[in-house]
C-alpha positions as CSV (number, residue, x, y, z in Angstrom):
1,M,-95.3,-14.2,10.6
2,M,-91.8,-15.3,9.6
3,A,-92.5,-18.9,10.4
4,S,-95.8,-18.8,8.4
5,K,-94.4,-20.0,5.1
6,G,-96.3,-18.8,2.1
7,A,-98.6,-16.6,4.1
8,T,-96.8,-13.3,3.2
9,V,-94.8,-11.7,0.4
10,P,-91.5,-10.1,1.4
11,V,-91.8,-6.3,1.2
12,A,-88.5,-6.2,-0.8
13,K,-90.1,-8.4,-3.5
14,V,-93.4,-6.3,-3.5
15,M,-91.4,-3.2,-4.1
16,S,-89.1,-4.7,-6.7
17,D,-91.9,-6.3,-8.7
18,A,-93.7,-2.9,-8.8
19,G,-90.6,-1.1,-10.0
20,Q,-90.3,0.9,-6.8
21,T,-87.0,1.9,-5.3
22,F,-86.4,0.2,-2.0
23,D,-83.1,0.4,-0.2
24,P,-83.1,-1.2,3.3
25,S,-79.8,0.5,4.1
26,T,-81.6,3.9,4.4
27,Y,-83.4,2.6,7.5
28,I,-82.1,2.8,11.0
29,P,-80.1,-0.5,11.2
30,A,-81.7,-1.7,14.4
31,V,-85.1,-1.2,12.8
32,A,-84.3,-2.9,9.5
33,G,-82.5,-5.7,11.1
34,Y,-85.4,-6.7,13.2
35,Y,-87.6,-7.3,10.2
36,T,-84.9,-9.0,8.1
37,A,-84.6,-12.7,7.5
38,P,-81.3,-14.5,8.2
39,N,-80.7,-14.5,4.4
40,G,-80.7,-10.7,4.4
41,Q,-84.2,-10.2,2.8
42,M,-86.4,-7.6,4.4
43,L,-89.7,-9.2,5.1
44,S,-92.0,-6.5,6.4
45,F,-92.2,-2.7,6.2
46,P,-91.3,-0.8,9.4
47,F,-94.1,1.6,10.3
48,N,-94.8,2.7,13.9
49,S,-91.6,1.4,15.4
50,S,-90.7,2.5,18.9
51,T,-88.4,1.8,21.8
52,T,-88.4,2.1,25.5
53,I,-87.6,5.4,27.2
54,F,-87.9,7.0,30.6
55,Y,-90.4,9.8,31.5
56,F,-90.4,11.8,34.7
57,N,-92.6,14.5,36.3
58,K,-90.4,17.6,36.8
59,D,-92.9,19.2,39.1
60,A,-93.0,16.2,41.4
61,F,-89.2,16.0,41.3
62,A,-88.9,19.7,42.4
63,K,-91.4,19.2,45.2
64,A,-89.3,16.2,46.5
65,G,-86.1,18.2,46.4
66,L,-84.7,16.4,43.4
67,N,-83.0,18.0,40.4
68,A,-85.9,18.5,38.0
69,D,-83.6,19.2,35.1
70,K,-81.7,15.9,35.3
71,A,-83.3,12.4,35.2
72,P,-81.8,9.6,37.2
73,A,-79.2,7.9,34.9
74,T,-78.6,4.7,36.9
75,W,-80.9,2.3,38.6
76,P,-79.5,3.1,42.1
77,E,-80.4,6.8,41.3
78,V,-83.9,5.8,40.3
79,F,-84.5,3.9,43.5
80,E,-83.1,6.8,45.5
81,A,-85.4,9.2,43.7
82,A,-88.4,7.0,44.4
83,K,-87.6,7.0,48.1
84,K,-87.4,10.8,48.1
85,L,-90.7,11.1,46.1
86,K,-92.4,8.8,48.6
87,A,-91.0,10.8,51.5
88,S,-92.4,14.0,49.9
89,G,-95.9,12.5,50.0
90,H,-96.1,11.1,46.4
91,S,-98.4,8.0,46.4
92,C,-96.8,6.5,43.3
93,P,-93.2,7.4,42.9
94,M,-92.5,4.9,40.1
95,T,-94.4,2.6,37.7
96,L,-93.8,0.9,34.4
97,A,-95.7,-0.3,31.4
98,W,-95.2,-3.3,29.1
99,Q,-93.1,-5.0,31.9
100,G,-91.7,-7.9,29.8
101,W,-90.6,-5.5,27.1
102,T,-89.2,-2.8,29.4
103,Q,-87.7,-4.8,32.3
104,L,-86.6,-8.0,30.5
105,E,-86.2,-7.4,26.8
106,S,-84.9,-3.8,26.7
107,F,-83.1,-4.3,30.0
108,S,-81.2,-7.2,28.4
109,T,-80.1,-5.4,25.2
110,W,-79.4,-2.1,27.2
111,H,-77.0,-4.1,29.4
112,N,-75.6,-6.2,26.5
113,V,-76.6,-9.5,28.1
114,E,-78.3,-12.4,26.5
115,F,-82.1,-12.7,26.6
116,A,-82.0,-16.0,24.8
117,T,-79.5,-18.3,23.1
118,E,-78.8,-18.2,19.4
119,Q,-78.3,-14.5,19.4
120,N,-81.7,-14.0,21.0
121,G,-83.2,-16.1,18.2
122,L,-81.8,-14.1,15.4
123,S,-79.2,-16.5,14.2
124,K,-79.7,-18.9,11.3
125,D,-80.5,-21.6,13.9
126,G,-82.8,-19.2,15.8
127,Y,-85.5,-21.9,16.0
128,K,-83.2,-23.6,18.6
129,A,-83.2,-20.6,21.0
130,R,-83.9,-21.0,24.7
131,M,-84.4,-18.3,27.3
132,K,-81.6,-17.0,29.6
133,I,-83.3,-14.3,31.7
134,N,-82.7,-15.9,35.0
135,S,-79.1,-14.7,35.1
136,P,-77.6,-13.1,38.2
137,L,-78.1,-9.6,36.7
138,H,-81.7,-10.2,35.7
139,T,-82.4,-11.6,39.2
140,K,-80.8,-8.7,41.0
141,H,-82.8,-6.2,39.0
142,I,-86.2,-7.9,39.6
143,E,-85.3,-8.3,43.3
144,N,-84.5,-4.6,43.5
145,L,-87.9,-3.8,42.0
146,S,-89.5,-6.2,44.4
147,V,-87.9,-4.4,47.4
148,A,-89.2,-1.1,46.0
149,A,-92.7,-2.6,45.6
150,K,-92.8,-3.7,49.2
151,A,-91.7,-0.2,50.3
152,G,-94.5,1.5,48.2
153,E,-91.9,3.1,46.0
154,F,-92.8,1.1,42.9
155,I,-96.5,0.7,42.2
156,Y,-97.5,-1.9,39.6
157,K,-100.5,-0.6,37.6
158,G,-101.2,-3.6,35.3
159,R,-100.3,-5.2,32.0
160,G,-99.6,-3.6,28.7
161,S,-100.1,0.1,28.6
162,D,-102.4,0.3,31.6
163,A,-99.8,2.3,33.7
164,Q,-99.5,5.1,31.2
165,A,-102.7,6.9,32.3
166,S,-101.3,7.1,35.8
167,F,-98.4,9.2,34.5
168,T,-100.3,11.6,32.4
169,S,-102.8,12.2,35.3
170,G,-99.8,13.1,37.6
171,E,-100.4,10.2,39.9
172,C,-97.1,8.4,39.2
173,A,-93.9,10.5,38.9
174,M,-91.7,8.1,36.9
175,I,-92.5,5.6,34.2
176,Q,-90.7,3.5,31.6
177,T,-92.7,2.8,28.5
178,S,-92.8,3.3,24.7
179,S,-91.4,6.4,23.0
180,G,-94.8,6.3,21.2
181,F,-96.4,7.5,24.5
182,Y,-94.9,10.9,23.8
183,G,-97.9,12.1,21.8
184,D,-100.2,11.4,24.7
185,V,-98.0,13.1,27.2
186,A,-97.4,16.2,25.1
187,K,-101.2,16.6,24.6
188,N,-102.6,15.7,28.0
189,A,-100.0,16.2,30.8
190,K,-100.7,19.3,32.9
191,F,-97.3,19.4,34.4
192,K,-93.7,19.9,33.3
193,Y,-92.2,16.6,32.2
194,G,-88.9,15.2,30.9
195,L,-87.8,12.4,28.6
196,A,-84.6,10.5,29.2
197,S,-82.7,7.4,28.4
198,L,-83.4,4.2,30.3
199,P,-81.5,3.8,33.6
200,Y,-78.7,1.2,33.8
201,Y,-76.4,-0.5,36.3
202,A,-73.1,1.3,35.9
203,D,-71.1,-1.8,37.1
204,V,-72.2,-3.9,34.1
205,K,-69.5,-4.0,31.5
206,G,-70.8,-2.7,28.1
207,A,-73.8,-0.8,29.5
208,P,-75.5,1.1,28.2
209,Q,-75.6,-0.6,24.8
210,N,-78.9,-0.1,22.8
211,T,-82.6,-0.7,23.4
212,V,-84.8,-3.0,21.6
213,I,-87.5,-2.2,19.1
214,G,-91.2,-2.1,19.8
215,G,-94.3,-1.1,17.9
216,A,-95.3,-2.7,14.6
217,S,-94.6,-3.3,11.0
218,L,-96.7,-3.8,7.9
219,W,-96.9,-7.2,6.3
220,V,-98.1,-8.0,2.8
221,M,-100.3,-11.1,2.6
222,A,-100.0,-13.6,-0.2
223,G,-102.7,-14.5,-2.7
224,K,-103.6,-11.0,-3.9
225,K,-103.9,-9.6,-7.5
226,P,-101.0,-7.9,-9.2
227,A,-102.8,-4.5,-9.3
228,E,-103.3,-4.8,-5.5
229,Y,-99.6,-5.4,-4.9
230,K,-98.8,-2.4,-7.1
231,G,-101.1,-0.3,-4.9
232,V,-99.4,-1.6,-1.8
233,A,-96.0,-0.6,-3.3
234,E,-97.3,2.9,-4.0
235,F,-98.5,3.2,-0.4
236,F,-95.2,2.0,1.0
237,N,-93.4,4.4,-1.3
238,F,-95.5,7.3,0.1
239,L,-94.8,6.2,3.7
240,S,-91.0,6.1,2.9
241,Q,-90.9,9.8,2.0
242,T,-88.6,11.7,4.3
243,K,-91.2,14.4,5.0
244,V,-93.9,11.9,5.8
245,Q,-91.6,9.9,8.1
246,A,-90.4,13.0,9.9
247,A,-93.9,14.4,10.4
248,S,-95.1,11.1,11.9
249,H,-92.1,10.9,14.2
250,Q,-92.6,14.4,15.5
251,R,-96.3,14.0,16.0
252,T,-96.2,10.6,17.8
253,G,-92.8,9.9,19.4
254,Y,-92.4,6.8,17.3
255,L,-89.1,6.4,15.6
256,P,-88.4,8.2,12.3
257,I,-87.5,4.8,10.7
258,T,-85.0,6.3,8.3
259,L,-81.8,8.2,9.0
260,A,-82.9,10.9,6.5
261,A,-86.1,11.6,8.5
262,Y,-84.0,11.9,11.7
263,D,-81.7,14.3,10.0
264,L,-84.6,16.4,8.7
265,T,-86.2,16.6,12.1
266,D,-82.8,17.5,13.7
267,K,-82.2,20.3,11.1
268,S,-85.7,21.7,11.6
269,G,-84.9,22.4,15.3
270,F,-87.6,20.0,16.6
271,Y,-85.3,18.3,19.1
272,Q,-84.0,21.6,20.4
273,K,-87.6,22.9,20.9
274,N,-88.7,19.6,22.4
275,P,-85.8,18.3,24.6
276,G,-85.6,14.5,24.9
277,T,-87.6,13.7,21.8
278,D,-84.4,12.4,20.2
279,I,-83.7,9.9,23.0
280,A,-85.5,7.1,21.2
281,V,-83.4,7.5,18.1
282,T,-80.1,7.9,19.9
283,Q,-80.8,4.8,22.0
284,M,-81.4,2.8,18.7
285,I,-78.7,4.1,16.3
286,R,-75.8,2.8,18.4
287,K,-73.9,-0.1,16.9
288,T,-75.7,-3.3,17.9
289,T,-74.1,-6.6,19.1
290,D,-75.1,-10.2,18.8
291,K,-76.8,-9.7,22.2
292,S,-78.5,-6.5,21.5
293,R,-79.7,-6.6,17.8
294,G,-83.2,-7.6,18.8
295,I,-85.3,-10.6,20.0
296,R,-87.1,-13.0,17.8
297,L,-88.6,-16.1,19.4
298,G,-91.4,-18.5,18.4
299,N,-94.6,-18.4,20.4
300,Y,-93.4,-15.2,22.0
301,V,-96.8,-13.6,22.4
302,Q,-97.6,-16.5,24.7
303,I,-94.3,-16.2,26.5
304,R,-95.0,-12.5,27.2
305,T,-98.1,-13.6,29.0
306,I,-96.1,-15.9,31.1
307,E,-93.7,-13.1,31.9
308,D,-96.7,-11.0,33.1
309,E,-98.0,-13.8,35.2
310,E,-94.7,-14.6,36.9
311,L,-93.7,-10.9,37.5
312,E,-97.1,-10.2,39.1
313,Q,-96.3,-12.9,41.6
314,V,-93.1,-11.0,42.5
315,W,-94.9,-7.7,42.9
316,A,-97.5,-9.3,45.1
317,G,-94.8,-10.8,47.3
318,K,-95.8,-14.4,46.5
319,K,-92.6,-15.4,44.7
320,T,-88.9,-14.4,44.9
321,A,-87.3,-12.8,41.8
322,K,-85.3,-16.0,41.2
323,Q,-88.4,-18.3,41.5
324,A,-90.3,-16.2,39.0
325,L,-87.5,-15.9,36.5
326,D,-86.7,-19.6,36.7
327,S,-90.4,-20.3,36.1
328,I,-90.4,-17.9,33.1
329,V,-87.4,-19.7,31.6
330,S,-88.9,-23.2,32.2
331,R,-92.4,-22.4,30.9
332,G,-91.0,-20.3,28.1
333,N,-88.6,-23.0,27.0
334,E,-91.5,-25.5,26.8
335,L,-93.2,-23.2,24.2
336,L,-89.9,-22.7,22.4
337,A,-89.4,-26.4,22.1
338,R,-92.9,-26.8,20.7
339,F,-92.2,-24.1,18.1
340,E,-88.9,-25.9,17.2
341,A,-90.8,-29.2,16.7
342,A,-93.7,-27.6,14.8
343,N,-91.3,-26.0,12.4
344,G,-89.4,-29.2,11.7
345,G,-86.1,-27.7,12.7
346,K,-86.4,-24.8,10.2
347,K,-86.8,-21.2,11.0
């Protein structure tokens, strides 16, 4: 969308032209920054923004002799919990959804390591970015998941959100996926569950840092009538209201978008009544770094498909972690080079 020159109207301009107050500084920095151009102009309106969190089945943990009141904090603890869950008879100790987002993107920012050059594509020369997810840390992590897959302790359930149903049904005991999955779990899970921060490798300097944004934002298309833009501005103004943001956050698990909505939710006692529902926010409001602010790459929808294809080869035992990650980088960089050429060296 950012590269489609003339196709959209920056949200800041839409609001200003309509005489609506619009202050990007009221938004959670990691949210606003993701949708902001290198020149500082906010281009789209954050709406159902989410981040990656960890869900676990407390009943399954108790049955396996694990502490049901404390989620595994580190990756070694997760793998150890998976072993105990399998030993207790659990057929699917661990799964994950949106594997490229959870195990490569958020994994990178959470550990404060580069996903791609040029500040993960967010620098003024972001169109020159190239992928860097075949590092020793990335390789070690995917190899660890591969070992767990061979042992039946990690069960791959498919692309996108396919794995989520296996958690709400009770089949899988642990899952990493969107905070926006909370509404489904709260409504449909028939067991005690917990929400927690993503696991990390404690020997990595700077970890944990912050997770990366997911979900969507609202873009305003060009070529509309002035009255229509005024209506859009009114709608965005409504969505910006603290009470509206807070209610949406509490209902769905998506981020509250603004710090005021987070404060209102906190003061209402919602987080105390629903432990873990603040995890998504606390993971995102940490101070970001050049390696953790977000990921913005051309042709990335296609690159995510490549990530799925290559990681599936690992889970099936057909490729090593290093082979798959090297292939993601090689194939991904071909698409990035095409994007750079198509944009004439301009982002």
